VONUDREN-312639 format. One record per atom (N, C-alpha, C): residue number from 1; residue in one letter; atom name; x, z, y. Coordinates in steps of 0.1 Angstrom, whole numbers. Example, Ala and Ser with C-alpha at 12.3 -4.5 7.8 and 13.67 -1.06 7.14 Angstrom:
SITE,i,aa,at,X,Z,Y
SITE,1,A,N,132,78,-57
SITE,1,A,CA,123,78,-45
SITE,1,A,C,132,78,-33
SITE,2,S,N,128,71,-22
SITE,2,S,CA,137,71,-11
SITE,2,S,C,129,79,0
***
This chain:
SITE,i,aa,at,X,Z,Y
SITE,1,X,N,848,805,1053
SITE,1,X,CA,858,812,1047
SITE,1,X,C,870,816,1057
SITE,2,X,N,869,830,1060
SITE,2,X,CA,870,834,1076
SITE,2,X,C,888,833,1069
SITE,3,X,N,894,835,1088
SITE,3,X,CA,907,836,1088
SITE,3,X,C,914,847,1092
SITE,4,X,N,902,859,1092
SITE,4,X,CA,910,873,1093
SITE,4,X,C,914,875,1084
SITE,5,X,N,924,885,1081
SITE,5,X,CA,927,893,1072
SITE,5,X,C,922,909,1073
SITE,6,X,N,916,910,1061
SITE,6,X,CA,910,928,1059
SITE,6,X,C,921,930,1051
SITE,7,X,N,919,943,1060
SITE,7,X,CA,928,959,1056
SITE,7,X,C,921,965,1044
SITE,8,X,N,928,976,1034
SITE,8,X,CA,922,983,1028
SITE,8,X,C,915,994,1036
SITE,9,X,N,905,1001,1029
SITE,9,X,CA,894,1008,1037
SITE,9,X,C,898,1021,1028
SITE,10,X,N,896,1032,1034
SITE,10,X,CA,898,1050,1028
SITE,10,X,C,881,1052,1033
SITE,11,X,N,886,1060,1022
SITE,11,X,CA,871,1066,1020
SITE,11,X,C,873,1085,1022
SITE,12,X,N,860,1091,1027
SITE,12,X,CA,861,1102,1038
SITE,12,X,C,877,1116,1028
SITE,13,X,N,882,1110,1014
SITE,13,X,CA,894,1119,1011
SITE,13,X,C,909,1114,1010
SITE,14,X,N,906,1103,1020
SITE,14,X,CA,920,1096,1024
SITE,14,X,C,923,1090,1014
SITE,15,X,N,916,1083,1001
SITE,15,X,CA,922,1078,996
SITE,15,X,C,912,1064,996
SITE,16,X,N,921,1051,993
SITE,16,X,CA,921,1037,995
SITE,16,X,C,907,1034,990
SITE,17,X,N,897,1027,993
SITE,17,X,CA,885,1022,982
SITE,17,X,C,891,1008,977
SITE,18,X,N,887,1008,967
SITE,18,X,CA,893,997,965
SITE,18,X,C,881,982,961
SITE,19,X,N,883,975,962
SITE,19,X,CA,872,962,965
SITE,19,X,C,866,959,951
SITE,20,X,N,873,957,940
SITE,20,X,CA,863,960,922
SITE,20,X,C,871,966,916
SITE,21,X,N,862,973,914
SITE,21,X,CA,869,987,904
SITE,21,X,C,860,986,892
SITE,22,X,N,866,985,879
SITE,22,X,CA,862,987,867
SITE,22,X,C,868,1002,861
SITE,23,X,N,857,1008,859
SITE,23,X,CA,860,1020,849
SITE,23,X,C,849,1024,837
SITE,24,X,N,862,1026,827
SITE,24,X,CA,863,1023,811
SITE,24,X,C,855,1016,805
SITE,25,X,N,858,1003,809
SITE,25,X,CA,856,993,803
SITE,25,X,C,856,992,790
SITE,26,X,N,850,993,776
SITE,26,X,CA,850,987,762
SITE,26,X,C,840,972,753
SITE,27,X,N,852,969,750
SITE,27,X,CA,843,958,745
SITE,27,X,C,848,951,730
SITE,28,X,N,838,951,724
SITE,28,X,CA,848,947,706
SITE,28,X,C,840,935,706
SITE,29,X,N,840,928,698
SITE,29,X,CA,839,914,693
SITE,29,X,C,841,917,675
SITE,30,X,N,828,922,666
SITE,30,X,CA,826,929,656
SITE,30,X,C,838,939,647
SITE,31,X,N,852,942,644
SITE,31,X,CA,855,946,644
SITE,31,X,C,865,948,650
SITE,32,X,N,869,939,661
SITE,32,X,CA,882,934,665
SITE,32,X,C,882,943,680
SITE,33,X,N,889,955,685
SITE,33,X,CA,888,960,698
SITE,33,X,C,893,951,708
SITE,34,X,N,888,949,711
SITE,34,X,CA,895,939,728
SITE,34,X,C,900,951,738
SITE,35,X,N,893,955,743
SITE,35,X,CA,889,963,750
SITE,35,X,C,891,978,746
SITE,36,X,N,895,987,752
SITE,36,X,CA,890,1006,750
SITE,36,X,C,894,1010,764
SITE,37,X,N,886,1018,767
SITE,37,X,CA,881,1030,781
SITE,37,X,C,898,1019,793
SITE,38,X,N,893,1007,795
SITE,38,X,CA,901,1005,806
SITE,38,X,C,892,1002,820
SITE,39,X,N,903,1007,827
SITE,39,X,CA,901,1009,838
SITE,39,X,C,910,998,848
SITE,40,X,N,905,993,861
SITE,40,X,CA,911,981,865
SITE,40,X,C,908,985,879
SITE,41,X,N,914,981,884
SITE,41,X,CA,909,976,903
SITE,41,X,C,920,967,908
SITE,42,X,N,911,957,914
SITE,42,X,CA,919,952,936
SITE,42,X,C,915,959,947
SITE,43,X,N,925,962,953
SITE,43,X,CA,925,960,968
SITE,43,X,C,924,945,977
SITE,44,X,N,912,947,986
SITE,44,X,CA,910,936,998
SITE,44,X,C,926,933,1001
SITE,45,X,N,933,920,1003
SITE,45,X,CA,941,918,1009
SITE,45,X,C,954,921,998
SITE,46,X,N,951,921,983
SITE,46,X,CA,963,928,972
SITE,46,X,C,961,917,960
SITE,47,X,N,973,913,960
SITE,47,X,CA,975,906,945
SITE,47,X,C,984,916,940
SITE,48,X,N,975,912,925
SITE,48,X,CA,973,925,915
SITE,48,X,C,980,913,899
SITE,49,X,N,988,915,891
SITE,49,X,CA,995,907,882
SITE,49,X,C,987,917,867
SITE,50,X,N,979,912,863
SITE,50,X,CA,977,916,849
SITE,50,X,C,981,909,841
SITE,51,X,N,994,914,830
SITE,51,X,CA,1007,911,820
SITE,51,X,C,1004,924,809
SITE,52,X,N,1006,911,803
SITE,52,X,CA,1004,919,784
SITE,52,X,C,1007,906,775
SITE,53,X,N,1011,907,761
SITE,53,X,CA,1010,902,755
SITE,53,X,C,1001,888,750
SITE,54,X,N,1003,884,740
SITE,54,X,CA,988,875,740
SITE,54,X,C,978,885,728
SITE,55,X,N,965,882,732
SITE,55,X,CA,961,894,723
SITE,55,X,C,958,905,728
SITE,56,X,N,962,908,742
SITE,56,X,CA,964,920,750
SITE,56,X,C,949,923,756
SITE,57,X,N,942,916,757
SITE,57,X,CA,930,916,763
SITE,57,X,C,930,909,775
SITE,58,X,N,936,904,782
SITE,58,X,CA,934,897,799
SITE,58,X,C,925,898,798
SITE,59,X,N,924,882,789
SITE,59,X,CA,914,871,793
SITE,59,X,C,900,881,790
SITE,60,X,N,904,887,784
SITE,60,X,CA,887,894,780
SITE,60,X,C,884,901,790
SITE,61,X,N,891,911,796
SITE,61,X,CA,891,916,810
SITE,61,X,C,886,911,820
SITE,62,X,N,894,894,820
SITE,62,X,CA,891,887,831
SITE,62,X,C,872,884,824
SITE,63,X,N,871,879,820
SITE,63,X,CA,857,872,813
SITE,63,X,C,846,880,816
SITE,64,X,N,850,896,810
SITE,64,X,CA,839,904,815
SITE,64,X,C,839,906,832
SITE,65,X,N,847,905,841
SITE,65,X,CA,844,906,854
SITE,65,X,C,838,892,861
SITE,66,X,N,846,881,853
SITE,66,X,CA,836,868,855
SITE,66,X,C,822,869,853
SITE,67,X,N,811,878,846
SITE,67,X,CA,800,880,834
SITE,67,X,C,799,871,823
SITE,68,X,N,812,865,821
SITE,68,X,CA,813,860,805
SITE,68,X,C,810,865,794
SITE,69,X,N,817,879,787
SITE,69,X,CA,810,887,786
SITE,69,X,C,805,897,789
SITE,70,X,N,798,907,784
SITE,70,X,CA,794,920,789
SITE,70,X,C,797,928,780
SITE,71,X,N,801,940,792
SITE,71,X,CA,811,951,784
SITE,71,X,C,797,961,777
SITE,72,X,N,804,965,769
SITE,72,X,CA,797,975,755
SITE,72,X,C,795,987,759
SITE,73,X,N,805,994,775
SITE,73,X,CA,805,1003,780
SITE,73,X,C,811,1005,791
SITE,74,X,N,811,1015,800
SITE,74,X,CA,819,1018,809
SITE,74,X,C,806,1005,824
SITE,75,X,N,813,1005,835
SITE,75,X,CA,806,1004,847
SITE,75,X,C,821,997,857
SITE,76,X,N,810,987,862
SITE,76,X,CA,822,976,873
SITE,76,X,C,811,982,888
SITE,77,X,N,825,982,898
SITE,77,X,CA,818,984,910
SITE,77,X,C,827,979,921
SITE,78,X,N,816,973,930
SITE,78,X,CA,823,964,940
SITE,78,X,C,816,970,958
SITE,79,X,N,827,969,955
SITE,79,X,CA,830,981,975
SITE,79,X,C,823,988,979
SITE,80,X,N,822,1001,963
SITE,80,X,CA,821,1010,961
SITE,80,X,C,806,1015,957
SITE,81,X,N,804,1002,947
SITE,81,X,CA,787,1002,948
SITE,81,X,C,793,1003,933
SITE,82,X,N,780,1001,922
SITE,82,X,CA,783,1001,907
SITE,82,X,C,770,983,906
SITE,83,X,N,774,976,903
SITE,83,X,CA,768,964,898
SITE,83,X,C,768,963,885
SITE,84,X,N,757,953,885
SITE,84,X,CA,753,945,874
SITE,84,X,C,755,932,871
SITE,85,X,N,763,929,861
SITE,85,X,CA,777,916,859
SITE,85,X,C,770,911,847
SITE,86,X,N,757,904,845
SITE,86,X,CA,752,902,832
SITE,86,X,C,754,884,830
SITE,87,X,N,758,875,837
SITE,87,X,CA,760,866,837
SITE,87,X,C,771,862,850
SITE,88,X,N,775,847,850
SITE,88,X,CA,787,840,859
SITE,88,X,C,784,838,873
SITE,89,X,N,768,843,874
SITE,89,X,CA,759,835,885
SITE,89,X,C,762,849,893
SITE,90,X,N,757,862,888
SITE,90,X,CA,759,878,890
SITE,90,X,C,773,879,903
SITE,91,X,N,782,876,893
SITE,91,X,CA,797,877,899
SITE,91,X,C,798,869,905
SITE,92,X,N,796,854,907
SITE,92,X,CA,795,848,921
SITE,92,X,C,788,851,930
SITE,93,X,N,776,853,930
SITE,93,X,CA,767,860,939
SITE,93,X,C,773,874,948
SITE,94,X,N,783,880,940
SITE,94,X,CA,794,892,947
SITE,94,X,C,804,886,953
SITE,95,X,N,806,872,953
SITE,95,X,CA,818,872,958
SITE,95,X,C,833,869,946
SITE,96,X,N,825,869,940
SITE,96,X,CA,838,868,925
SITE,96,X,C,839,855,921
SITE,97,X,N,850,849,924
SITE,97,X,CA,852,835,913
SITE,97,X,C,866,832,909
SITE,98,X,N,864,830,900
SITE,98,X,CA,872,831,884
SITE,98,X,C,881,817,885
SITE,99,X,N,895,807,887
SITE,99,X,CA,901,793,885
SITE,99,X,C,903,800,868
SITE,100,X,N,899,787,861
SITE,100,X,CA,911,793,847
SITE,100,X,C,915,781,848
SITE,101,X,N,925,781,832
SITE,101,X,CA,936,773,836
SITE,101,X,C,933,761,832
SITE,102,X,N,922,757,821
SITE,102,X,CA,920,739,826
SITE,102,X,C,914,740,831
SITE,103,X,N,913,748,848
SITE,103,X,CA,908,744,860
SITE,103,X,C,889,734,865
SITE,104,X,N,887,734,851
SITE,104,X,CA,877,727,852
SITE,104,X,C,871,718,866
SITE,105,X,N,881,703,866
SITE,105,X,CA,879,697,875
SITE,105,X,C,873,685,867
SITE,106,X,N,870,678,880
SITE,106,X,CA,857,662,873
SITE,106,X,C,876,656,877
SITE,107,X,N,880,647,871
SITE,107,X,CA,892,637,876
SITE,107,X,C,889,627,879
SITE,108,X,N,880,621,875
SITE,108,X,CA,871,608,882
SITE,108,X,C,865,611,899
SITE,109,X,N,865,624,903
SITE,109,X,CA,859,623,911
SITE,109,X,C,871,624,925
SITE,110,X,N,870,627,938
SITE,110,X,CA,878,630,945
SITE,110,X,C,878,643,948
SITE,111,X,N,884,647,960
SITE,111,X,CA,885,664,967
SITE,111,X,C,872,665,967
SITE,112,X,N,866,660,978
SITE,112,X,CA,852,666,981
SITE,112,X,C,843,661,976
SITE,113,X,N,839,654,963
SITE,113,X,CA,828,659,951
SITE,113,X,C,831,669,945
SITE,114,X,N,849,674,937
SITE,114,X,CA,845,684,936
SITE,114,X,C,848,696,942
SITE,115,X,N,845,700,955
SITE,115,X,CA,842,709,963
SITE,115,X,C,831,719,959
SITE,116,X,N,824,703,964
SITE,116,X,CA,810,706,968
SITE,116,X,C,799,702,954
SITE,117,X,N,810,696,944
SITE,117,X,CA,797,702,929
SITE,117,X,C,789,707,926
SITE,118,X,N,777,703,929
SITE,118,X,CA,769,714,924
SITE,118,X,C,762,722,937
SITE,119,X,N,770,719,951
SITE,119,X,CA,761,725,964
SITE,119,X,C,765,714,972
SITE,120,X,N,758,705,970
SITE,120,X,CA,764,693,979
SITE,120,X,C,753,700,994
SITE,121,X,N,759,688,1003
SITE,121,X,CA,748,692,1012
SITE,121,X,C,741,677,1016
SITE,122,X,N,730,683,1020
SITE,122,X,CA,720,668,1022
SITE,122,X,C,715,667,1036
SITE,123,X,N,712,655,1039
SITE,123,X,CA,706,656,1054
SITE,123,X,C,692,645,1056
SITE,124,X,N,691,652,1064
SITE,124,X,CA,673,644,1061
SITE,124,X,C,678,627,1065
SITE,125,X,N,685,621,1074
SITE,125,X,CA,685,611,1076
SITE,125,X,C,696,605,1063
SITE,126,X,N,704,609,1057
SITE,126,X,CA,712,602,1054
SITE,126,X,C,715,607,1040
SITE,127,X,N,706,617,1035
SITE,127,X,CA,710,618,1024
SITE,127,X,C,722,627,1017
SITE,128,X,N,724,624,1007
SITE,128,X,CA,740,635,1009
SITE,128,X,C,747,635,1023
SITE,129,X,N,751,647,1026
SITE,129,X,CA,759,641,1039
SITE,129,X,C,772,643,1042
SITE,130,X,N,777,634,1036
SITE,130,X,CA,793,628,1029
SITE,130,X,C,805,635,1046
SITE,131,X,N,799,631,1056
SITE,131,X,CA,805,633,1068
SITE,131,X,C,807,652,1071
SITE,132,X,N,798,650,1067
SITE,132,X,CA,802,670,1071
SITE,132,X,C,805,675,1058
SITE,133,X,N,807,670,1045
SITE,133,X,CA,813,679,1036
SITE,133,X,C,830,674,1037
SITE,134,X,N,830,666,1043
SITE,134,X,CA,844,661,1039
SITE,134,X,C,852,666,1050
SITE,135,X,N,845,669,1062
SITE,135,X,CA,851,681,1072
SITE,135,X,C,851,694,1070
SITE,136,X,N,845,699,1063
SITE,136,X,CA,842,716,1054
SITE,136,X,C,853,711,1045
SITE,137,X,N,856,703,1035
SITE,137,X,CA,872,699,1025
SITE,137,X,C,880,704,1035
SITE,138,X,N,881,695,1047
SITE,138,X,CA,896,696,1054
SITE,138,X,C,895,711,1061
SITE,139,X,N,888,714,1068
SITE,139,X,CA,889,728,1072
SITE,139,X,C,890,741,1060
SITE,140,X,N,888,738,1050
SITE,140,X,CA,891,747,1044
SITE,140,X,C,907,747,1034
SITE,141,X,N,912,731,1037
SITE,141,X,CA,922,731,1026
SITE,141,X,C,933,735,1040
SITE,142,X,N,930,733,1052
SITE,142,X,CA,935,733,1067
SITE,142,X,C,938,749,1065
SITE,143,X,N,926,758,1062
SITE,143,X,CA,927,776,1066
SITE,143,X,C,937,776,1053
SITE,144,X,N,938,774,1040
SITE,144,X,CA,950,777,1031
SITE,144,X,C,960,766,1035
SITE,145,X,N,966,763,1041
SITE,145,X,CA,979,755,1050
SITE,145,X,C,983,747,1034
SITE,146,X,N,972,738,1027
SITE,146,X,CA,980,733,1019
SITE,146,X,C,980,722,1024
SITE,147,X,N,988,716,1026
SITE,147,X,CA,998,704,1031
SITE,147,X,C,1001,690,1023
SITE,148,X,N,1003,693,1011
SITE,148,X,CA,1006,681,999
SITE,148,X,C,994,670,996
SITE,149,X,N,983,684,1000
SITE,149,X,CA,970,669,1001
SITE,149,X,C,965,664,1014
SITE,150,X,N,972,647,1011
SITE,150,X,CA,972,636,1022
SITE,150,X,C,955,628,1022
SITE,151,X,N,951,632,1016
SITE,151,X,CA,936,621,1015
SITE,151,X,C,926,632,1002
SITE,152,X,N,913,631,1012
SITE,152,X,CA,906,642,1002
SITE,152,X,C,896,635,995
SITE,153,X,N,899,620,997
SITE,153,X,CA,891,612,990
SITE,153,X,C,898,605,976
SITE,154,X,N,911,608,977
SITE,154,X,CA,916,607,965
SITE,154,X,C,906,613,953
SITE,155,X,N,914,600,940
SITE,155,X,CA,908,614,930
SITE,155,X,C,916,620,925
SITE,156,X,N,908,631,913
SITE,156,X,CA,915,642,914
SITE,156,X,C,930,640,897
SITE,157,X,N,925,629,888
SITE,157,X,CA,933,620,885
SITE,157,X,C,948,617,888
SITE,158,X,N,947,615,901
SITE,158,X,CA,960,608,907
SITE,158,X,C,965,618,916
SITE,159,X,N,964,631,910
SITE,159,X,CA,972,641,919
SITE,159,X,C,983,650,909
SITE,160,X,N,991,657,913
SITE,160,X,CA,1000,662,910
SITE,160,X,C,992,678,902
SITE,161,X,N,1002,688,893
SITE,161,X,CA,994,698,888
SITE,161,X,C,996,708,897
SITE,162,X,N,1001,709,912
SITE,162,X,CA,997,717,920
SITE,162,X,C,994,716,931
SITE,163,X,N,987,702,933
SITE,163,X,CA,979,700,939
SITE,163,X,C,964,699,932
SITE,164,X,N,964,695,923
SITE,164,X,CA,950,702,913
SITE,164,X,C,953,716,915
SITE,165,X,N,957,723,915
SITE,165,X,CA,952,737,918
SITE,165,X,C,951,744,925
SITE,166,X,N,952,736,935
SITE,166,X,CA,952,738,953
SITE,166,X,C,938,736,951
SITE,167,X,N,933,721,946
SITE,167,X,CA,925,719,950
SITE,167,X,C,910,731,938
SITE,168,X,N,915,735,929
SITE,168,X,CA,907,749,920
SITE,168,X,C,907,763,927
SITE,169,X,N,917,761,935
SITE,169,X,CA,914,772,943
SITE,169,X,C,912,774,954
SITE,170,X,N,903,759,962
SITE,170,X,CA,901,761,976
SITE,170,X,C,885,758,973
SITE,171,X,N,883,755,962
SITE,171,X,CA,869,755,957
SITE,171,X,C,862,769,959
SITE,172,X,N,873,776,947
SITE,172,X,CA,866,792,943
SITE,172,X,C,867,800,959
SITE,173,X,N,874,797,972
SITE,173,X,CA,873,801,983
SITE,173,X,C,867,797,991
SITE,174,X,N,863,784,991
SITE,174,X,CA,855,782,1002
SITE,174,X,C,841,786,1005
SITE,175,X,N,839,795,997
SITE,175,X,CA,820,795,993
SITE,175,X,C,821,813,993
SITE,176,X,N,833,813,1005
SITE,176,X,CA,832,828,1008
SITE,176,X,C,840,840,995
SITE,177,X,N,842,838,992
SITE,177,X,CA,851,845,975
SITE,177,X,C,858,854,988
SITE,178,X,N,854,867,976
SITE,178,X,CA,861,881,979
SITE,178,X,C,873,881,970
SITE,179,X,N,867,882,960
SITE,179,X,CA,878,882,945
SITE,179,X,C,880,867,944
SITE,180,X,N,898,866,939
SITE,180,X,CA,902,856,933
SITE,180,X,C,904,862,921
SITE,181,X,N,901,856,904
SITE,181,X,CA,909,858,891
SITE,181,X,C,913,846,891
SITE,182,X,N,927,842,889
SITE,182,X,CA,931,836,883
SITE,182,X,C,947,830,872
SITE,183,X,N,936,824,860
SITE,183,X,CA,937,820,849
SITE,183,X,C,953,816,846
SITE,184,X,N,963,821,848
SITE,184,X,CA,983,815,845
SITE,184,X,C,983,804,854
SITE,185,X,N,981,802,863
SITE,185,X,CA,979,795,876
SITE,185,X,C,990,787,877
SITE,186,X,N,999,790,872
SITE,186,X,CA,1014,779,870
SITE,186,X,C,1020,774,857
SITE,187,X,N,1010,781,852
SITE,187,X,CA,1015,773,839
SITE,187,X,C,1015,759,836
SITE,188,X,N,1028,751,830
SITE,188,X,CA,1032,736,826
SITE,188,X,C,1037,731,842
SITE,189,X,N,1035,741,856
SITE,189,X,CA,1041,732,861
SITE,189,X,C,1056,734,867
SITE,190,X,N,1062,725,870
SITE,190,X,CA,1073,724,876
SITE,190,X,C,1077,735,886
SITE,191,X,N,1092,737,891
SITE,191,X,CA,1096,742,895
SITE,191,X,C,1088,745,913
SITE,192,X,N,1089,731,921
SITE,192,X,CA,1081,728,931
SITE,192,X,C,1070,728,935
SITE,193,X,N,1059,730,917
SITE,193,X,CA,1045,729,921
SITE,193,X,C,1047,741,919
SITE,194,X,N,1058,755,914
SITE,194,X,CA,1046,764,913
SITE,194,X,C,1048,774,920
SITE,195,X,N,1063,769,935
SITE,195,X,CA,1063,770,946
SITE,195,X,C,1053,770,955
SITE,196,X,N,1043,758,953
SITE,196,X,CA,1031,756,963
SITE,196,X,C,1019,760,956
SITE,197,X,N,1019,766,947
SITE,197,X,CA,1007,776,939
SITE,197,X,C,1011,791,947
SITE,198,X,N,1023,797,945
SITE,198,X,CA,1030,810,950
SITE,198,X,C,1024,813,962
SITE,199,X,N,1030,798,970
SITE,199,X,CA,1023,800,987
SITE,199,X,C,1006,801,987
SITE,200,X,N,1003,794,981
SITE,200,X,CA,989,798,979
SITE,200,X,C,982,804,978
SITE,201,X,N,987,815,968
SITE,201,X,CA,982,830,965
SITE,201,X,C,987,838,975
SITE,202,X,N,1003,834,978
SITE,202,X,CA,1003,843,991
SITE,202,X,C,995,844,1003
SITE,203,X,N,985,834,1008
SITE,203,X,CA,978,829,1017
SITE,203,X,C,962,836,1014
SITE,204,X,N,966,831,1003
SITE,204,X,CA,948,840,996
SITE,204,X,C,944,856,1000
SITE,205,X,N,956,861,999
SITE,205,X,CA,959,872,1000
SITE,205,X,C,961,875,1020
SITE,206,X,N,965,868,1025
SITE,206,X,CA,965,871,1041
SITE,206,X,C,954,870,1043
SITE,207,X,N,942,860,1041
SITE,207,X,CA,929,862,1044
SITE,207,X,C,922,871,1037
SITE,208,X,N,931,882,1034
SITE,208,X,CA,919,895,1030
SITE,208,X,C,913,894,1013
SITE,209,X,N,915,887,1006
SITE,209,X,CA,910,886,993
SITE,209,X,C,917,891,988
SITE,210,X,N,908,899,976
SITE,210,X,CA,918,902,963
SITE,210,X,C,917,899,953
SITE,211,X,N,933,893,947
SITE,211,X,CA,934,882,939
SITE,211,X,C,941,890,927
SITE,212,X,N,931,885,914
SITE,212,X,CA,943,891,901
SITE,212,X,C,951,881,897
SITE,213,X,N,960,877,894
SITE,213,X,CA,965,868,884
SITE,213,X,C,971,871,868
SITE,214,X,N,966,865,857
SITE,214,X,CA,969,866,840
SITE,214,X,C,982,856,847
SITE,215,X,N,994,864,840
SITE,215,X,CA,1008,855,843
SITE,215,X,C,1015,863,830
SITE,216,X,N,1021,849,822
SITE,216,X,CA,1031,855,813
SITE,216,X,C,1042,852,820
SITE,217,X,N,1044,843,834
SITE,217,X,CA,1057,841,835
SITE,217,X,C,1058,858,849
SITE,218,X,N,1070,863,841
SITE,218,X,CA,1073,874,847
SITE,218,X,C,1082,870,864
SITE,219,X,N,1089,861,864
SITE,219,X,CA,1095,854,879
SITE,219,X,C,1083,852,890
SITE,220,X,N,1076,849,883
SITE,220,X,CA,1064,851,894
SITE,220,X,C,1051,857,893
SITE,221,X,N,1055,867,886
SITE,221,X,CA,1050,880,891
SITE,221,X,C,1054,885,902
SITE,222,X,N,1069,887,897
SITE,222,X,CA,1074,896,908
SITE,222,X,C,1074,885,920
SITE,223,X,N,1076,874,920
SITE,223,X,CA,1077,869,934
SITE,223,X,C,1065,869,942
SITE,224,X,N,1052,870,934
SITE,224,X,CA,1042,874,944
SITE,224,X,C,1029,884,942
SITE,225,X,N,1031,898,933
SITE,225,X,CA,1025,904,929
SITE,225,X,C,1025,918,937
SITE,226,X,N,1010,922,942
SITE,226,X,CA,1018,939,946
SITE,226,X,C,1019,949,937
SITE,227,X,N,1014,947,930
SITE,227,X,CA,1012,962,916
SITE,227,X,C,1011,948,906
SITE,228,X,N,1014,961,896
SITE,228,X,CA,1011,951,879
SITE,228,X,C,1014,957,871
SITE,229,X,N,996,957,863
SITE,229,X,CA,990,963,854
SITE,229,X,C,990,957,843
SITE,230,X,N,1001,967,832
SITE,230,X,CA,998,957,821
SITE,230,X,C,989,964,807
SITE,231,X,N,981,956,802
SITE,231,X,CA,976,957,787
SITE,231,X,C,981,953,773
SITE,232,X,N,982,966,763
SITE,232,X,CA,987,963,754
SITE,232,X,C,975,964,746
SITE,233,X,N,969,961,730
SITE,233,X,CA,963,958,725
SITE,233,X,C,953,967,727
SITE,234,X,N,945,960,743
SITE,234,X,CA,936,964,751
SITE,234,X,C,934,978,753
SITE,235,X,N,945,979,758
SITE,235,X,CA,941,993,765
SITE,235,X,C,947,990,776
SITE,236,X,N,949,1001,789
SITE,236,X,CA,959,999,801
SITE,236,X,C,969,1006,797
SITE,237,X,N,980,1003,798
SITE,237,X,CA,993,1015,791
SITE,237,X,C,1005,1015,807
SITE,238,X,N,1003,1008,814
SITE,238,X,CA,1011,1008,827
SITE,238,X,C,1005,1000,842
SITE,239,X,N,1011,1009,850
SITE,239,X,CA,1014,1002,864
SITE,239,X,C,1019,1002,871
SITE,240,X,N,1024,989,880
SITE,240,X,CA,1042,993,885
SITE,240,X,C,1041,990,901
SITE,241,X,N,1047,992,910
SITE,241,X,CA,1043,986,922
SITE,241,X,C,1061,978,923
SITE,242,X,N,1056,964,928
SITE,242,X,CA,1064,953,922
SITE,242,X,C,1078,960,927
SITE,243,X,N,1077,960,937
SITE,243,X,CA,1093,967,947
SITE,243,X,C,1099,980,939
SITE,244,X,N,1092,990,932
SITE,244,X,CA,1098,998,927
SITE,244,X,C,1100,1003,913
SITE,245,X,N,1100,983,907
SITE,245,X,CA,1106,986,891
SITE,245,X,C,1110,969,887
SITE,246,X,N,1118,974,873
SITE,246,X,CA,1126,959,875
SITE,246,X,C,1119,953,861
SITE,247,X,N,1125,943,860
SITE,247,X,CA,1110,933,849
SITE,247,X,C,1116,937,835
SITE,248,X,N,1129,945,835
SITE,248,X,CA,1126,957,821
SITE,248,X,C,1117,967,814
SITE,249,X,N,1116,970,825
SITE,249,X,CA,1103,981,826
SITE,249,X,C,1092,973,824
SITE,250,X,N,1087,964,831
SITE,250,X,CA,1072,960,822
SITE,250,X,C,1077,953,809
SITE,251,X,N,1085,949,806
SITE,251,X,CA,1084,943,796
SITE,251,X,C,1088,952,785
SITE,252,X,N,1091,962,785
SITE,252,X,CA,1091,977,777
SITE,252,X,C,1081,979,776
SITE,253,X,N,1072,979,784
SITE,253,X,CA,1054,983,787
SITE,253,X,C,1047,975,779
SITE,254,X,N,1050,961,776
SITE,254,X,CA,1041,954,773
SITE,254,X,C,1046,952,757
SITE,255,X,N,1055,950,751
SITE,255,X,CA,1062,953,740
SITE,255,X,C,1062,972,736
SITE,256,X,N,1058,979,743
SITE,256,X,CA,1058,993,739
SITE,256,X,C,1071,1000,735
SITE,257,X,N,1082,991,735
SITE,257,X,CA,1101,993,738
SITE,257,X,C,1104,1006,742
SITE,258,X,N,1112,1009,745
SITE,258,X,CA,1116,1016,750
SITE,258,X,C,1129,1009,761
SITE,259,X,N,1133,1009,769
SITE,259,X,CA,1145,1002,781
SITE,259,X,C,1158,1008,778
SITE,260,X,N,1166,1003,780
SITE,260,X,CA,1183,1007,781
SITE,260,X,C,1179,1022,790
SITE,261,X,N,1176,1024,799
SITE,261,X,CA,1177,1032,806
SITE,261,X,C,1169,1041,799
SITE,262,X,N,1161,1038,802
SITE,262,X,CA,1152,1053,786
SITE,262,X,C,1162,1061,775
SITE,263,X,N,1169,1046,774
SITE,263,X,CA,1173,1050,757
SITE,263,X,C,1191,1058,756
SITE,264,X,N,1193,1057,770
SITE,264,X,CA,1203,1064,782
SITE,264,X,C,1205,1083,781
SITE,265,X,N,1186,1076,785
SITE,265,X,CA,1188,1094,791
SITE,265,X,C,1181,1101,782
***
């Protein structure tokens, strides 16, 4: 993982190229149309919040990017190149990592073992190279400025929610991730732990990583996101620059209602 922040690049027309772009994505499950002609984009060094009510299509969109669901139509572009994402391995090979709400950590293993699970380093002399893995674990945690973990040999089961989220994010980015998808990263966390995770999201942005955050917590969204994309009933219905919009406007887009300002007009 590099410490050098990336900046968005412009194409020949002057438009900023997206690191990851989805065009016209549709997905149905039987008679249920989960996504309909959805466009989506995230740039390097940008945090995009994906919001919407339950059933809006947020999880389906993320799982399509992550290779869990195949789209019925539309295309996915990575660095302006059309790519095929037919499974999670394809997404990982592109540099797309997903941290789901359940984190998928092994509680009985320590931080090092969780970070390297399935990707262990081997030494011709010692077998599993525990020393090299521990050193790499510390490098990643320090690069993300995760200060709350003082012992990488501590079992994950003994950690707080914020620490566990930090381990899951560190595991996602230590293999040179370019895009990180976070599903409700602050759900069920206290105030201090929430701030810990939001600070971690900001550091991902500083490293030039494109970050997509699914969240129902608008306070967290306004705290950390650069843009907000709203899905409703499987369609993209609004896009906001966080610094130029009020929470009521986002809620109105989520629910399909009018804001007081719109009514007054």
